[in-house]
N, C-alpha and C positions, 0 to 999 in steps of 0.2 A: 583568295583562297577561301573555300567554305569553312565555316566554324566546325571543328571536330570536338573541342573540349571546352568546358567552363571550369575555371579554377577560382577558388574562393579563399579569402582570409576567413578567420573564424571570429575572434573577439571584435566587436564593433560592426560586424556584418550580420552574423546569426544571433548575436547578443547585443544589448545596448552598449554603448561605448563606455569604457572605464573612465574616460575623461569626465563624464558626468559625476562619477563617484569621487574622482580626484577633486573636482570643484567643491563638492559638499564637504569633503574632509578639510579643505583649506579654509572654508568659511567657519566650520566648527572649531578649528584649532587656531583661528586668527592668523593663519599663514598668508603670505602675499598671493594674489590671484595668479594662477598658472605656474606656481612654484614647481610643482612636481613635473610638469611638462618641460620646464626650463632645465631641471636637473637631468632629465632624460635626453635632452638635445645637446648638452655640453659633452664634447668628446664622444660623439655617438657610436664610434666603433670600439672604444676602450673603456667606457664608463661602467659602473656597477651593473646597470640594467643590461647592457649589451653582453657583458661577460657572463652574467647569470643565464641569459637566454641561449648562450652557446655552451652552457654547463661547464664553464671554466672555473667557476666558484660555486660554493654551496650557499644555502640559505643564511647561515650564520655570517659568512663573509659578506654577503649582499647586505644584510642588516647593517653592519658596521660601515661598509663603504658608502652606501647610500646616505647614511647619517653624516659622514664626512662631507660628501658632495653637497648635500642640502645645507649644512651648517656654513659652508663656504659661501653660499648664496644668501646667508643672513637669517635662516630659520631652520632649526634642527628637526628633521623628520627621520625617524628610524625606518629602515627598509622593511622591518616586520610589520609596520603599520600599512604599508602599501599593498602587500600581497592579497589581503582579503578584499581589496577594492577592485580586483581584476574580474571577479565573477559578476557578469551582467545578467539581465533578464533576457530570456529567449524571445526572438522575433518570429512568431509562427508563420508570417507571410514569406519570410526568407526561406524557411524550412520547406514550405509548400513549393516555392520556386525551384529549390534544389530537387525536390521529388519530381517536378515536371520536367526538369532537364535530364535527369538520370537515364530514362529510357532512350533518349535521343542523342545524347552526347556523353563522352567520357567526362567524369567529374573528379576533381582533385581539390585538396585543401592544403594550403601552406600556412602554418601558424607559427609565429614567434612565441614560444612559451618557455616555461620554467619547470623544473622538476619539483613542483609543489602541488598540493591538493587543490589549489585555486586556479590552475591553468588547464585549458581544454586538452584532453588527451594525456595529461601527465599522471593522473592517478585514477584508477578504476573505482575507487571508493567515493569520489566526488563527482557524480554524474547527474544528480537530480537538479532540474531547473523548472519549477512549475509543473505543468502537465506533460512537458516534453523532456526526455532524458538527453543530456549532452552526449552520452555514449551512443544513443540511437542515431543521433545526427551524424556523428563521426563514422558510424558503420555504413552510412549511405554512400560514402565516397569510395571511388575505386582506389585512390591512393591518398594517404595523409603523410605529409612531411612536417615534422616538428623540429624546430630549431634546437631544442634541448637534446634531441637524439642525433640530429644530423651534424651538429657542431658548426653550423653556418646559419645565418639569419638574414631576413630581409633588412635592408634593400640590396644585399649582395646578389648580383645577377646569377651566381652559381646555383642558388636555391631554386630559382625559376627554371633554369636549365635542367636541374635534377628532376623536377616535376615533368617537364616535357619528355625527358628520356624515359621516365617511369611510365608515362601514359602513351609513349610512342607517337608523339605528335610534334609538328613544327610550331614554334612560338606564334607565327602569323596565323595559325589555325586555332588560336585560343582566345577566349575572353577571360580577363582577370578582374576580380572585384576585391577592393580593399578600402578600409576607411581612412587610410593615411596616404596623402599625396606622395610622400617620400617613397612609399612602397609601390605606388602605381607607376612612377617614372621609369624605373628600370624595366618593368614589364612592357611598357610602351616602347622603350628603346629597343627591346628585343623583337618587336613586331606584334605584340599582343594588343588586342583591343582592351584598353584599361578603363575601368569604371570606378570612380571614387564614390564610396558609399557615405553620404551624409544623410540626406532625407531618403529613407528606404523606398518611398513611392517613386522618386526620381530615378533612383538606381535601378529599380525593377523595370521602369519604362525604357531606360537605356539598354538594359539587358535584353528586354523583349525585342527592341529594334535590331539588336546585334544578332540574335538567334532566330528571329521570326516566330516568337511566341507572344501571346497576350497574357501577361501575368496579372493584369487587372481581373481577368476571368478566373485563371487557375489558382490564384493566390488570395482570393477574396475571403 
């Protein structure tokens, strides 16, 4: 089936990965390497991170629960320390690729986010990121689905199907980009062409092959 839609994650795709900020924090605080990622992968459907992204708890509860979870792993990290680490630097070439796709395909964004000023789409007052406004990027999409508003988060297949329904496309007519393999797997299982975004150059080459565009030219 021909590609009709390109669906994107936001953080780690249009912005640099928060994992880079997590690593710096751990070094600065003398915490074990990858501690924050370990906290987030324990009980991934019911931990503080997952519950906050579904808006089941507020920021104060997240602060305390994340502290409990990190302390159980041997190093106390308050949840309030994590939230500012979520705001990455914008990747202009990814934004240019989105702009190139928009006239030719339906474009959507599925983002796991939180109701804080540090999360894409969560607060209109926190939209500046260098020369490109986060709000301007979000406005380019035909549909944006935020976990904090939808009450469901990746990798639950429901959120991908919600996007397909909103865009009126079949999953096998979609390309999906995400920086996390765990989020790419359900997209692929549904029939989407899933692209894991690590090196942006590699991801753009794979996207170009999938949709028949040369992003080396349009996104230079």
